[in-house]
N, C-alpha and C positions, 0 to 999 in steps of 0.2 A: 429638352431632356425631361422624361417623365419622373414625377416625384414619387418616391416610395413611401407608402403608408405603412407605418408600423402597427402591429396589432396592439390593442389597448393594454394587454398584460405586459408587453415589452415597455410601453410608455410608463406604466406604473413602476416597474423595476428600475427604469432609467432615471426616474425622478428621485429615487432613493439610493444615492451613491453609497450610502452606508451599508448596503447589503453585502457588497464584496468585502468591505472592511470587517463587517461582523463575521462573515464566513472565515476570513483570515484569522480573526481573534479566537473564534471557536476552535479552529484547527490548531492554533498555537496552544491554547489551554488544554485541549484534548491531548495533544502530543506531550505536553509537560506532565500531566497526570499519568498518562499511559507509560511514558518512559521512566517515571519514578517507580511505578509498580514493577515493570520488567527488570529494571536495574536491581531492585531488591531480590530478584530471582537469578541475578548473575548474567543477564542478557543485555547487550548494548543495542542501540538503534539499528546499526548496520546489520548485526546478527539477526535481529528480528525481521528486517526486510527480507533477507535471504532465506531464513527459515520459513517465513510465511509463504514465500513462493515455492519452496521445496515441498512443503506439506501438501500443496496442490499439484505440483508438477515435479515430483521426484525424478531425477535422471535428466533434467533439463541441461542443455549445454551452457558453458560459461558465457558464450556470446549471447545466447538467447536470454540468459539471466540479466546480463547488462542491458539489453534492449528493454526487457519488461520493467526493470527497476529504474531505467533512465540513468544508469551509471556508466562511467567510462570502463573500458576493459581493465585498466589498471586498478580502479577502485574495486571492481568486482573481484579481481584476483586477490587483492588484499583482504577482503572480507571472507573469501573462501579459505585463505590461509588461516584466518582467525578461527573459522568453523572447524577446520581440520585440527588445529592446535588444541581446541577445546573438545575434540572428539565428537562433534555434532554432525559432521559431513565428511565425505571423502571424494576426491577426484578420481575418475576412471578414464584412462585414455581410450579413445575410439579405436577399435582394432583395424578399421579401414582407413582412418585418417589420423595420423599421429599428432596433428596440430589441434585436433578437436578433443575437448574433455567434457565429460558429463559429470554432473554433481549429484551425488546420492546421499540421502540421510543415513546416518548410522542408527543403531537401535537407541543410543542416547539422544540423538536428534529427534527421533520419533517420540520418545518419552517426554522430551521437553514440551511438546505440544500439549500433552495432558497436564503437565506441571503449570503451564501458563494459562490454561483455560479458566480456572477459577478467578484469577486476577482480572482477566479480560471481561468475564461475565459480570463481576462485581462493578466494574467501571460502567459497563453498558446499562446495568440495572439502575445504578445511581443516576446516570445521565438522563435516562428515559423514564424515570419513576413517575413524573408528572404528566406523561404523555399517554394517550389512549393507543390501543393497538392500531386503529385506523389512522391515527396521526403518524405513527411510526412507519406504517406501510406507505402512506402518502409521501412522507419525507424520503424514504428509500427510493420510491419511484421518481420523485423529482431529482434526487441526486444522480440517479442513473441517466436521466435525460440531460442534465447539465454535463455529466461526464462525457456522454456521446457527443454533444455539441462542442465541447472543448477539445475532444480528441480530433474531431474533424478540423476545427480551427487551427490546432497545433500542427497539422499536416499540410496546411496551406502556406504559401509564401505570402509575406505581407505586401 
């Protein structure tokens, strides 16, 4: 059997098992700060996830929303109930398929985007204050590559 040679950059990353741990810790801390800020504006984690998707894809179906957010159909349904209760979104039945619902932002849901932006901008400015533009761009590029690789891996069977 032929031995696979790993590229040097993979070897360096493999020798530092704390990279994944640090990424997990950064994610945990970022989420904590982020969710404290949005909670102060009356938005929960689940509402944020759904709103964020709707701001980009208003009118998405409930099924598509679940797939994109990696949530069960039941969980998405509960969050949509919350968004409807709070007047942020509404369900609209598909006229050709009564089983399918599309989710649309209300004007209040669209205004929430503008209300949350200053808090989000402040977090990002604080987090990246000591980074140059080129470092931020390189970091974004690297995260995109990691995301693509993990997406492919997540679709493979072990």
